[in-house]
N, C-alpha and C positions, 0 to 999 in steps of 0.2 A: 743270774749268779750261779756257778756251779758249786756244787760242796763236795768237798773232799774229806773221806775220814781217814786219820793216820792212827794205825795201828803200832806201837811202837813202844816196849817199854823201856828203853831209855831217854831219860826225861830231857837233855841237854839236846839230843836229834830231834825229839819229837817238836820241841816247843822254837828249833831253827827251823822245820820245817814248817811248822806251823805260821810262824814271821815271814817266812818268804813267800807261801802261798797267798796269803792276806795282802802282802805287797802287790802281788800278781791279780790281783781283785777276785779271788777264791773265798769261798766260805770255807772254812776248817771246823772239824770235830775231832777232838784227841782221845784216844783211848791206851791206856799201858798193859793190856791184857786181853787174853782170848774173850772172859766173859763181858769186859766194860766194852770191847768191838764190839761182840753180837749183838748186846744190849744197844749200842749207837746204831748198827746197821737196823735192827728191828725197829728204831723207833722214830728212824729218821728219813727224809728223802737223799739218799748218796748219789752221785753222780759218778765216783771214782773211788778206790780203797789203795790207800799204801800201807803193804801188810809186810810186816815182818814176819821170819819162821820161828823166833826163839824167842817165845813167849814166855813168862814166869809159871802158869798155870795150863799150858795146853796150846801145843804146836798151832804155827799160823797156816800151815797145810789142812789140819784139821775144819779152822776158821773156813777156808778158801773151799773144802769139800762141802760144808753147811750152806753156806752161801748160796753154792752153783746148784743145789736143790730147788732150788725156787727163784732165783735172779740171774740174770746175766752182766751183772754190773760190773765195768771195767775191775780189773784185780791188777795192782803191780807190785810183785814183790821186791823188796828193799831189806837186803840181809848178807852177814857174811859169810852163809852159805855158797860159795862161787865155786864149787864143783861142778863139771859137765853135767853130771849125774843128779845132783842138785837141780838144776837150772831145766832139764830136761824131767825131772817129775812136777816142776814147778809147771809147766807150761802144761803137762799131761792133766793137770787137776784144773786146767781151767784160766791159766793167767794169762794178761793181757800182755805183759812184760815183766822182766828183771832185772834189778841192776844191784848187782855187788857193793859192798863198803871196802872201804871208803868209796865215796860218790860225789862227782861233779855236781853242785846247785844247777849248774845251767844245764846238762845235759840233763839231769832230772825234770829239771822246766821245761825242756823241749821234747822230753818223753811223754810227759802229759798233754801238754797238747795236742802231740799226734793220737794218744790214745782217745783223746775227748773229740777228735775231729772224727774218726773213725767211728765211736760210739754214736755222735750226732748222725752220722750219716746212716747207720743203719738203725737207727729210730724212723727217721723219714719211709722205712718197708714198713711201718703200722706192726711191729715184731711185739708179740706178747707170751710171755714166759708163766709157766704153772706148773709147779710139782716138776716132775720128767717131761711136760711137753711143752713145744713152740710153735705157736700158732703166727705166721704171715698174713692179715689180712688181706694186705695189699694182693698178694698172689694166691690168697685162698688155698693154702700149704699148712698142712699139720706135719710134725715129725713128733715121734717118741723117743728119747734117747739117742737121739740122731738120726732115725728112720723114718723115713717117709711114712703118712698114714694116708692111706686111700680113702676117703668119705664120699658117699653119695651126695647128690644134691642138698636133700632134704637133711641126711645127718648135718652136712658142714652147717645150714643154716641153723639147725636145733643147736649144735656146737657154739656156733659164733653169739646166739642169743643168749644163751644161758653165763657162758664166757665173758659178753661183755658186761654183765649185770654181776660181776665175781660178788659174792656174799649174800646177793640180796636173795631172798623166797620167792620164787616166780611162780603162782598160782597157774591150775593145769589153763586156767581159762587165758589168763595174760598169754601164755606160751602159743596159745592154741590162733590167739587173733594173730599173731604175729608170724605164725607159721602157715606157708601155703606150699602145697606140693610143687613140682615144675610145670604141672599142667591147668596150673590155677584153680585146684580143686581146694577146698577146704581139708584141713586134716583133722580127723574125729581123734578121738580119746585113745582110741585103740590103737589107733597109727601112732599116736604121739607115745606110748607106752613101748611098743613096736621099736621105736628109733632111739628110744630112751637106752633097752638092754641091748640094742647094736653097738651104739657109741658107747658104753660100757665094757663089751667085750675088746673094742677095736682100742680104747682108750685107757683104762685103768691096768693096775696090775693085778688087782685081785676081784675081776665084775661082779662075786657076791657079796663084798664087802666093800664097797666103791669109798676112794676118799676124793675123788675129784667131783662126780655126779651123784648130788646125796638126795635120797627122798624125803620130804617135810611130810607124814604121813598127814591126808586129812585133809593138805594143801596144796603141793607142787613138788617143787624142785630147787634146788641151789646149788651153785658151781662153788665147792670148797666150803670153808668153813662161814 
């Protein structure tokens, strides 16, 4: 069952959306502010976000920008800001759809169905996002800020090992046991260090202060926190 996060400060609209979506067999989580919305997003698995722009503590556009730094979860803006400029800005920030108030519940329901259908189709491509990276494991493609990053076979395999164990500390020995070069030769520790350095140069914004591939001194490496 899909979970939809509703970030809307108008209590009547929020409750009405929750009721409608629950009737259509969605789980819903309600938030009335930027802070509540961010907390719900970071603490739950969310399949789609309905997001108002005019929130009491911060603009919904800022929340959209923050979410897009780490996730491609579908976002549907639901707002009274209905000018063409507002809509274009919403799409540029990464919104998947934009509905102006007042709105039809039936139209909203169909838009949600379409967004989730597209989202599930994309999931079948085994797409993984982290920070400003997007990795398509099925196609063995890596993108940084929407620009494709070219990796060697060994670099890609090393990156995949780390990314697929996101947040776990992998010892050098654990990595070396998984990592063989394209000719079937065992990769030694020096080769591992070289490939880590090359990956950081290609993936990190600041390779000297890595935020993605981190060294755990005396042990090994970890992807992310």
